[in-house]
C-alpha positions as CSV (number, residue, x, y, z in Angstrom):
1,X,10.8,4.8,-13.0
2,X,8.7,2.5,-10.9
3,X,9.9,2.8,-7.2
4,X,8.7,0.7,-4.5
5,X,8.6,-0.8,-0.7
6,X,7.3,-3.4,1.2
7,X,7.0,-4.1,5.2
8,X,5.7,-6.9,7.1
9,X,5.2,-8.0,10.7
10,X,3.3,-10.7,12.8
11,X,1.7,-8.2,14.9
12,X,1.6,-8.2,18.4
13,X,-1.0,-11.0,19.3
14,X,0.8,-13.8,16.7
15,X,4.1,-15.9,16.9
16,X,4.3,-16.3,13.4
17,X,3.5,-14.3,9.9
18,X,1.0,-16.0,7.2
19,X,1.4,-12.9,5.2
20,X,3.9,-13.1,2.4
21,X,4.6,-10.5,-0.2
22,X,6.4,-10.5,-3.9
23,X,8.5,-7.6,-5.0
24,X,9.8,-8.4,-8.5
25,X,10.5,-5.3,-10.9
26,X,12.0,-6.5,-13.2
27,X,8.8,-8.7,-13.9
28,X,6.8,-5.8,-12.7
29,X,4.8,-7.7,-10.8
30,X,4.1,-7.2,-6.9
31,X,1.4,-9.1,-4.8
32,X,0.3,-9.6,-1.5
33,X,-1.0,-13.1,0.2
34,X,-2.7,-13.9,3.3
35,X,-2.9,-17.1,4.6
36,X,-5.1,-19.0,6.6
37,X,-5.3,-22.4,8.1
38,X,-3.5,-22.6,10.9
39,X,0.2,-21.8,12.6
40,X,2.0,-23.7,9.6
41,X,-0.4,-24.4,7.0
42,X,-1.2,-20.5,6.2
43,X,2.6,-19.5,6.1
44,X,2.5,-22.8,3.9
45,X,-0.5,-21.6,1.5
46,X,0.4,-17.8,1.1
47,X,4.1,-19.0,0.1
48,X,2.9,-21.2,-2.3
49,X,0.8,-18.7,-4.0
50,X,3.2,-16.4,-4.2
51,X,5.3,-18.3,-6.0
52,X,3.1,-20.0,-8.2
53,X,1.5,-16.6,-9.4
54,X,5.0,-15.0,-9.8
55,X,6.5,-18.6,-11.9
56,X,3.2,-19.0,-14.2
57,X,3.1,-15.0,-14.8
58,X,7.0,-14.9,-16.1
59,X,5.7,-17.9,-18.2
60,X,3.6,-15.9,-19.4
61,X,0.2,-16.5,-18.5
62,X,-2.2,-13.4,-17.6
63,X,-2.6,-12.5,-14.2
64,X,-5.9,-14.3,-14.1
65,X,-4.9,-17.3,-15.4
66,X,-1.9,-17.3,-12.8
67,X,-4.2,-16.8,-9.7
68,X,-6.1,-19.7,-10.9
69,X,-3.0,-21.9,-11.1
70,X,-2.0,-20.8,-7.6
71,X,-5.5,-21.9,-6.2
72,X,-5.1,-25.4,-7.9
73,X,-1.4,-25.6,-6.1
74,X,-3.0,-24.9,-3.3
75,X,-5.5,-27.6,-3.4
76,X,-2.8,-30.4,-4.7
77,X,-0.7,-29.0,-1.2
78,X,-3.7,-30.1,0.7
79,X,-4.5,-33.4,-1.3
80,X,-1.0,-34.6,-0.5
81,X,-1.2,-33.8,3.0
82,X,-4.2,-36.0,3.3
83,X,-7.6,-35.6,5.3
84,X,-7.8,-33.0,7.6
85,X,-5.0,-30.7,6.1
86,X,-6.9,-27.6,5.5
87,X,-4.9,-24.2,4.4
88,X,-6.2,-21.5,1.8
89,X,-4.8,-18.0,1.2
90,X,-6.1,-14.5,0.0
91,X,-4.2,-12.3,-2.9
92,X,-4.3,-9.3,-4.6
93,X,-1.6,-8.7,-7.4
94,X,-0.4,-6.0,-9.1
95,X,0.9,-6.0,-12.8
96,X,2.6,-2.8,-14.4
97,X,3.4,-2.2,-18.0
98,X,4.2,1.1,-19.3
99,X,1.5,3.5,-17.7
100,X,-0.8,1.4,-17.0
101,X,-1.5,-1.1,-14.1
102,X,-3.7,-4.4,-13.8
103,X,-5.1,-5.7,-10.6
104,X,-6.4,-9.2,-9.6
105,X,-7.3,-10.0,-6.5
106,X,-9.3,-12.9,-4.2
107,X,-10.3,-12.6,-0.9
108,X,-9.6,-9.4,1.4
109,X,-6.6,-8.2,0.8
110,X,-6.7,-4.9,-0.5
111,X,-5.5,-2.3,-2.8
112,X,-5.7,1.2,-3.0
113,X,-4.9,4.6,-5.2
114,X,-3.3,6.9,-3.4
115,X,-2.5,10.2,-5.9
116,X,-1.1,12.3,-3.0
117,X,-4.1,13.9,-2.1
118,X,-6.8,11.6,-1.9
119,X,-6.7,7.5,-1.6
120,X,-8.9,5.6,-3.4
121,X,-10.0,1.7,-2.8
122,X,-9.5,-0.3,-6.1
123,X,-10.7,-3.6,-4.6
124,X,-14.2,-4.7,-3.3
125,X,-13.7,-7.7,-0.3
126,X,-14.7,-10.7,-0.9
127,X,-16.4,-11.2,2.5
128,X,-20.1,-12.0,3.6
129,X,-19.7,-8.4,5.3
130,X,-18.9,-6.6,2.6
131,X,-21.7,-8.5,0.7
132,X,-24.1,-7.2,3.8
133,X,-22.9,-3.9,3.3
134,X,-23.9,-3.7,-0.1
135,X,-27.5,-5.0,0.8
136,X,-27.6,-2.0,2.7
137,X,-28.0,-4.6,6.2
138,X,-25.2,-3.1,8.2
139,X,-23.5,0.4,8.1
140,X,-19.4,1.0,7.6
141,X,-19.1,1.6,11.0
142,X,-21.0,-1.4,12.0
143,X,-19.0,-3.8,9.8
144,X,-15.7,-2.5,11.0
145,X,-16.7,-4.4,14.6
146,X,-19.0,-7.0,13.3
147,X,-18.5,-11.0,14.1
148,X,-18.6,-11.7,10.1
149,X,-16.2,-9.3,8.8
150,X,-13.4,-12.0,8.5
151,X,-16.0,-15.0,6.7
152,X,-14.4,-15.4,3.2
153,X,-16.7,-15.7,0.3
154,X,-13.7,-16.6,-1.7
155,X,-10.0,-17.7,-1.2
156,X,-7.5,-19.7,-3.1
157,X,-7.2,-23.3,-1.8
158,X,-9.3,-24.5,1.4
159,X,-11.7,-27.1,-0.7
160,X,-12.1,-28.4,-4.0
161,X,-15.8,-27.1,-4.2
162,X,-14.8,-23.7,-3.7
163,X,-15.2,-22.1,-7.3
164,X,-13.1,-19.1,-6.9
165,X,-14.2,-15.8,-9.3
166,X,-11.0,-13.3,-8.8
167,X,-11.8,-9.9,-10.5
168,X,-9.8,-7.6,-12.0
169,X,-9.5,-4.0,-12.6
170,X,-6.8,-1.6,-14.2
171,X,-6.1,2.0,-15.3
172,X,-3.3,4.4,-16.0
173,X,-0.7,4.8,-13.5
174,X,0.0,8.6,-13.6
175,X,3.6,10.3,-12.5
176,X,3.5,11.0,-8.8
177,X,0.6,8.1,-8.3
178,X,1.0,5.1,-6.3
179,X,-0.8,1.8,-5.1
180,X,-1.1,0.5,-2.1
181,X,-1.2,-3.7,-1.8
182,X,-2.1,-4.6,2.1
183,X,-3.3,-7.3,4.2
184,X,-6.3,-7.1,6.3
185,X,-4.2,-6.8,9.3
186,X,-3.6,-3.0,8.4
187,X,-7.0,-2.5,7.3
188,X,-8.6,-3.9,10.4
189,X,-6.7,-1.4,12.5
190,X,-6.0,2.0,10.1
191,X,-9.4,3.2,8.5
192,X,-8.8,5.1,5.1
193,X,-9.0,8.1,6.5
194,X,-6.0,6.9,8.8
195,X,-3.9,5.6,6.0
196,X,-4.2,8.6,3.9
197,X,-3.0,10.6,6.9
198,X,0.1,8.2,6.9
199,X,0.6,8.5,3.2
200,X,0.5,12.5,3.5
201,X,3.0,12.5,6.4
202,X,5.7,11.0,4.8
203,X,7.7,11.5,1.4
204,X,9.7,8.2,0.5
205,X,7.8,4.9,-0.2
206,X,10.0,3.1,2.2
207,X,9.1,5.5,5.1
208,X,5.4,5.7,4.3
209,X,5.1,1.6,4.3
210,X,7.3,1.5,7.6
211,X,4.8,4.1,9.0
212,X,1.6,2.5,7.7
213,X,2.7,-0.9,9.8
214,X,4.1,1.0,12.6
215,X,0.6,2.7,12.9
216,X,-1.5,-0.5,12.7
217,X,0.6,-1.9,15.7
218,X,0.8,1.0,17.8
219,X,-3.6,0.6,16.9
220,X,-3.6,-2.8,18.3
221,X,-1.4,-4.8,16.0
222,X,-4.0,-7.5,16.5
223,X,-3.2,-9.5,12.9
224,X,-0.1,-9.7,10.7
225,X,0.3,-6.7,9.0
226,X,1.9,-6.2,5.2
227,X,2.2,-3.4,2.9
228,X,3.6,-3.1,-0.6
229,X,3.6,0.5,-1.9
230,X,4.4,0.7,-5.3
231,X,4.1,3.6,-8.1
232,X,5.9,6.6,-9.5
233,X,6.8,8.8,-7.5
234,X,8.3,12.5,-7.9
235,X,10.4,14.8,-5.6
236,X,10.6,17.2,-8.3
237,X,8.9,20.6,-9.1
238,X,8.8,22.8,-11.9
239,X,9.3,26.7,-11.7
240,X,7.6,29.3,-14.0
241,X,10.4,28.2,-16.8
242,X,8.8,24.7,-17.0
243,X,12.4,23.5,-15.8
244,X,12.1,20.6,-13.2
245,X,14.5,21.1,-9.8
246,X,14.7,18.7,-6.6
247,X,12.3,20.1,-4.1
248,X,15.0,20.2,-1.7
249,X,17.3,22.5,-3.6
250,X,13.9,24.7,-4.1
251,X,13.4,24.8,-0.5
252,X,17.3,25.8,0.1
253,X,17.3,28.7,-2.9
254,X,13.9,29.7,-1.0
255,X,16.1,29.9,2.6
256,X,18.9,31.6,1.0
257,X,16.5,34.3,-0.7
258,X,14.9,34.8,2.6
259,X,18.3,34.7,4.2
260,X,19.2,38.0,1.7
261,X,16.1,39.9,2.2
262,X,16.3,39.8,5.6
263,X,20.3,40.9,5.6
264,X,19.3,43.6,3.1
265,X,16.8,44.8,5.4
266,X,18.8,45.4,8.5
267,X,21.3,47.2,6.5
268,X,18.8,49.8,5.3
269,X,17.6,50.1,8.7
270,X,20.5,50.6,10.5
271,X,21.7,53.1,7.3
272,X,18.5,54.8,8.6
273,X,19.5,54.9,12.3
274,X,23.0,56.5,11.8
275,X,21.4,59.0,9.4
276,X,19.0,59.7,12.2
277,X,21.2,60.2,14.9
278,X,23.6,62.3,12.7
279,X,20.7,64.8,11.7
280,X,20.0,64.6,15.7
281,X,23.4,65.7,16.8
282,X,24.3,68.2,13.9
283,X,20.8,69.9,13.6
């Protein structure tokens, strides 16, 4: 069964939230869109992207086709507003079918795979700094503070001259695995190690996304922050006979066993003490 949770926050330095997410388990669709283009336009663009992808995907279009349609929808909105209008959006969209998943993205909103132990980035940022890192011009440490780290090489909308090339990856989503979708407001504040530590420290999907957003805020919260966590989480363990049982029940059983052993030990100790005293006084 699919478990999911989502959380978003404007951050500490912005009055509005240009991030937008969709969580639609009925259609097996989840996404995060991060708007760009100013106070109001960014919000419009990200919402338009989310609604267009949801509508097109629900009508039978592939994720990639739906992303292209969202690009055209934002360009149409720009044309209607006339000269001077400027808006765009990143997007990372996830579809799950049976045990498989598909991801399509444009921009620097990311997707990660969490298997309960390790965190692996599934997407590749469409940014100038990502290109420089691939070319070996800058290091990972330098990239985190580089002035070009937010310069996108492609995004939805912005200009009809921009030819988008959505990337796509897919794979199997096993039991206990989760996919994290997030805007750059999260990854600007937390590196992969810190994200993994937060995921490791919490159990439920909702507690994990809430903790991620909270940690990003505590780290500075310089941008809008959005996290969506989707996966096949299992809270069960197996005993030696292969029977599944709830881990909390397992813990309680263990506590009861320890309590019984302690009581038995104290009883034996008391008996030995009585025997010793009796031997002393009768001997």
